[in-house]
N, C-alpha and C positions, 0 to 999 in steps of 0.2 A: 299407349297405356290401356290396360284392360281391367275393368271392374268386374269382379267375380261374386255372384250371389249364389248361395247354396240353400236349397229348400229341403226340409225334412217334413214329410206329411203335409206338403203344400204350404208350409209356414216358413217365412224367411228366418234362417238360422244364423247366417254369418255373411260377412262381406270382407273381401280382401283383394289385394292386387295379386294376380297369379299369371304365370306364363301359359301360353297355348300348349295343348297336349299334342305331341307328335305321334306319328305312326298310326293314324286313324284313317278309316275310310271316310272321305269327304263326300257327302251327298249333295251339298249345295254350298257355294261360297262365292260371294261377290263383295266381301268386306273390304278388300283392297282396291276396289274400283273407285274412280273419282266420284265424290258425292256432288250431286247437282243441287239438291235442296232437301227439305224435310216436310212431312205432313204431320199435322197435329191430330192426335187421336181423339181429342175432345170434340173437334169440329168436323174432321174428315173421316173419323173412324166409326165403327171398328176398322182397323187396317189389317190386311191379310197378305201373305205371300206363300206360295206353294213350293213343295219339294217332293221328289219321288224316290222310292227305294229301288234297289237293284234286284238281282236274282235271288239274293239271300236276305231274309227279313232281319233287319238290324235291331239292336236294343239301343234306344236313344236315352241318354241321361244328361244331355246338356245341349244348349245352342247359344249362339251369340247374335245380338242385334246392335246396330249402330243407332244410338239414341241420344237425345239431348232434351233439355228442359230447364226449369228454374226452381231451385230449391226454395223451400219456405212458402210455397204457394198454397199449402194445405191440401193439395190434391194427391190422389193415388192412382196407380194404373195396374194392369193385370196382363199377363201373357198366357197363352194356351197353345197346345197342340190339338188340332182338330182333324177329324176325318174329312174325306172328300165327298161332295155331292155331285157326281158326274154331270157335266153340262150346266151346272148352276154355281159352282164355286165351293166354298167351305161348307162342310156338313154341320149338323147340330150336335154331334157327339164329341165331347172333349176328352181326350186321353190324358191330358195333364192340364191343370189350372194352378197358377202360382198363388192365388190369393192376392189381397191388396198389398201393393208395394208403394211406399212413400216416395213422392217426388224429391225428397231430400237427398236421395242417392244420385240424382241427376246433376249434370253440369251443362252450362250454356254451350260449351264446346261439344261437338259430336264425339261420343265415347263408345268404345266397344264394350258392351255389357254382356257378361256371360251368366246364363241361368243354368244352374246345376240342380238335379233332382233325382229321386229314385228312378231306376230304369223303366222305360216304357217300351214294350215289345211291339214292333210294327210288322205288318205283313209284307212279303216280298212283292215287288212289281206293283206298288200302289202309290197313289198320290195322297199327300197330307198337307195341312196348312198350319202355319204359325200365325196366331192372331194377337193383336195388341189393342187393348181398349183403355180408355181413361175416363175418370169421372168428370163432372162439370168443372171442377177446380183444377184439374190436372193440366200441366203444360207439356207433358211428354210428347216428343215428336220422333218419328222414325225416318231416318235418312233414306233417300232413294238415289239411284244412279240412272244413266241413260245407256241403253243397249243390253245385250244378253251375254256379255263377256263374263267369264268365270266358270267354275266347276258346277255342272248340273243346272245352270241358269237357263240355257236354251230349252224351249219346250215347256217352261213353267209359266205361272200366272200370278197376278196380284189383283187385289180388289179393295175398294173403299166406298164411301158414300157417293162418290161420283159415278159409280157403276162397276161393271166388271162381271166376270173376271176379264181382265185385260191381259193380252199375251205379251210375254217378255220378247217375243219375236216380231212384234208389230212393226212392219216396214214403214207404215205411215207415221205413227207416233214415236217410232224408234225404240219403243219399249222403255218403261221407267220403273223397273222392279225395286222393291225395298231391299235394303242391304242387310244380309244375315249370313251366318255360317251354321250348318248342321252337319255333325259328324257322329260316328258311332263310338267315339272315344269315351271311356268310362269317366264319370265325374269323380273329381277328387275333392273331398271336404277339406277346406283350409281353415287354419286358425285365424280368427279376426285380428287384423293389425290395429293396435291402439290408434285411435284417431282417424281410421280409414274412412268411416262414414262422414265425419265432419269435413274431411278433405274434399270428398266428392259433393258434399252438400253446399259448398261455397259457390255461390253464383259469380260469374265473371262479368255480368252485365245484362241488360235487358235483351230479350230475344228479338231478333228482327222479324218482321212480318213476312211470312212465307205465302206467296201467291198460290191460288188454286191451280192445279194442273188441269189442263184441258185435254180431253181425250177425243179422238176422232174414230176410233175403231175398237170394238170389243169382240173377243173371240171366246166361245164356250170352251171350258176345260175338257 
């Protein structure tokens, strides 16, 4: 199941269930990898994962993150596309910022959440970062996997309050990148389905406590 969020002028405009868009260049995708656990943005964040463009600069108007959380906690979270600060991780320039998103759209089950917005033109052969932050009340968590399997995953990095950037190719730590999909597929605005938000706002139970990930090796981007 895929939860689709559409942003107009960085404001949440609609939510609905929508199928994935085909025939797009995939820049990064490990959504289908087995999820090992999740990190909480409020305690371990901001959380970041990088991706890189190819020889042609794409226009990005959507990306997907595997997220979970508890509806009704009163918290909000935010996602961004950031530039790269070579050797240090994510840069300070945000190319896209979602604005505050209510945790009410989250489920305790890990869900593919699609964020669609006005197109952002990226430079060719450059690294960028997806960032996830949560306020003090937010329960949003970003799922992570082990290893660098998937499209565009090898050679990239992730970071959080534990340090980083950590390499997806880390032979010692086996690499534990966050799970996301970034393509150059055009975003499609969808008509909200009646009751779609309440459906995803329904919590299935208390979140389990996710242990801290311990890292033994960091590698500069």
